[in-house]
C-alpha positions in Angstrom: -57.9 8.2 16.0 -56.2 11.6 15.5 -56.7 13.5 12.2 -53.5 13.5 10.1 -52.9 16.7 8.2 -50.6 16.9 5.3 -47.9 19.4 5.2 -45.0 20.2 2.9 -42.0 22.4 3.5 -40.3 24.4 0.8 -37.1 26.4 1.1 -35.5 29.2 -0.7 -32.3 31.2 -0.2 -31.6 34.7 -1.5 -28.4 36.5 -2.1 -28.2 40.2 -2.7 -25.9 41.1 -5.6 -26.1 44.9 -6.1 -28.4 47.9 -5.7 -32.0 46.5 -6.1 -31.0 43.0 -7.5 -30.3 39.5 -6.2 -30.6 35.9 -6.9 -33.2 33.5 -5.6 -32.3 29.8 -5.2 -33.9 26.6 -4.0 -32.4 23.1 -3.6 -32.4 21.3 -7.0 -33.6 24.3 -9.0 -31.8 26.8 -11.2 -31.1 30.2 -9.7 -33.4 33.1 -10.7 -32.1 36.6 -11.0 -34.6 39.2 -9.7 -34.8 42.9 -9.1 -37.0 45.7 -8.4 -39.0 46.8 -11.5 -38.2 50.2 -13.1 -41.3 51.9 -11.5 -39.7 51.2 -8.1 -36.1 52.3 -9.0 -34.8 49.0 -10.5 -33.7 48.0 -13.9 -35.8 46.5 -16.7 -35.4 42.9 -17.7 -35.6 41.2 -14.3 -38.2 39.2 -12.7 -39.5 41.1 -9.6 -41.6 40.1 -6.6 -44.6 41.5 -8.4 -44.3 39.4 -11.5 -43.2 36.4 -9.5 -46.3 36.5 -7.4 -48.5 37.0 -10.5 -46.7 34.0 -12.2 -47.2 31.9 -9.1 -50.9 32.6 -9.0 -51.2 31.9 -12.8 -49.2 28.7 -12.7 -51.0 27.4 -9.6 -54.3 27.9 -11.4 -53.1 25.7 -14.3 -51.7 23.0 -12.0 -54.8 23.0 -9.8 -57.0 22.7 -12.8 -55.0 19.9 -14.4 -55.1 17.9 -11.2 -58.9 18.3 -10.9 -59.5 17.6 -14.7 -57.4 14.4 -14.5 -59.6 13.2 -11.6 -62.7 13.9 -13.7 -61.2 12.2 -16.8 -61.2 15.3 -18.9 -58.4 15.6 -21.4 -57.5 19.1 -22.7 -55.9 19.5 -26.1 -54.5 22.9 -25.2 -54.3 25.4 -22.3 -52.9 28.9 -22.3 -53.5 31.8 -20.1 -52.6 35.4 -19.3 -52.7 37.3 -16.0 -52.8 40.9 -14.9 -52.4 42.2 -11.4 -53.1 45.7 -10.1 -50.7 47.0 -7.4 -52.1 50.0 -5.6 -52.4 51.6 -2.2 -55.2 50.1 -0.1 -57.4 52.0 2.4 -54.6 52.0 4.9 -52.1 53.4 2.4 -50.2 50.1 2.1 -49.2 48.9 -1.4 -50.9 45.6 -2.1 -52.3 43.7 -5.1 -55.8 44.9 -5.1 -56.8 42.8 -8.1 -55.5 39.7 -9.9 -57.2 38.5 -13.0 -56.3 35.2 -14.7 -57.6 34.4 -18.1 -57.2 30.7 -19.0 -58.2 29.5 -22.4 -58.9 25.8 -22.3 -59.4 23.7 -25.5 -61.4 20.4 -25.2 -62.8 17.9 -27.7 -66.5 18.1 -26.8 -69.2 20.3 -25.3 -69.6 17.7 -22.5 -65.9 18.2 -21.6 -66.4 22.0 -21.8 -69.3 21.8 -19.3 -67.0 19.8 -16.9 -64.2 22.4 -17.3 -66.6 25.2 -16.6 -67.8 23.4 -13.5 -64.3 22.7 -12.3 -63.3 26.3 -12.7 -66.0 27.2 -10.2 -63.8 25.6 -7.6 -60.3 26.3 -8.8 -59.9 29.7 -7.0 -60.6 28.1 -3.7 -58.4 25.1 -4.3 -55.4 27.0 -5.8 -53.4 27.5 -2.6 -51.5 30.5 -4.0 -54.6 32.3 -5.0 -56.4 31.4 -1.8 -53.5 32.7 0.2 -53.8 36.2 -1.4 -55.8 39.0 0.2 -57.1 39.8 -3.3 -58.3 36.4 -4.5 -57.6 36.0 -8.3 -60.6 36.5 -10.5 -60.6 33.9 -13.3 -62.1 34.8 -16.7 -62.3 31.4 -18.4 -62.7 30.7 -22.1 -63.3 27.1 -23.2 -62.9 26.2 -26.8 -64.4 23.1 -28.3 -62.5 21.7 -31.4 -64.8 21.2 -34.4 -65.6 17.7 -35.6 -63.0 18.0 -38.4 -60.2 18.3 -35.8 -59.5 21.9 -36.6 -59.3 24.9 -34.2 
C-alpha cells in the first residue's frame, strides 16, 4: 500500500502600487498593504517582508503549541508572546535572518500543566513548519505562569 502524504496549497497575489509599496492578497482574505521598511528606503507604518516573516514564525509557534496542547488535554488561561529577529549579512555577504527569538508566556492552572507545557515546547520548534523552514531556526524563550489558588495572576 503506498504511503499517502498530506499536502496543502496556498496562494497569494501581489500588486505593486508605487515606489517600494504594494498590496498582498489571498482568496478570501483582506488585502495587506506592505512596503520596504525605512532602513531599506521605504516609508514607516507598513508591514514589510521582514516583519511579516517574523509574525509568521511567531503566529505559527502559537498555533502549533495550541494544537499540541489540545491533544494533551492542557488548557491555557492566557498566552502572549513577543518576537525579535536579527537581519544581518551572513558569511557569504547575503542579508538573512541570522537569529529569531520567540518569547511566549503561557499561563496555566497547575504546576502539572506547566510541566506538560514545558515538555511540549521542547518539540514546538521542530513542528512549527514556518520556523522549521527557516535557515535560522527560531529560539524559543518560554515563560510558564501558574495561577495561584485564589484565581489571581
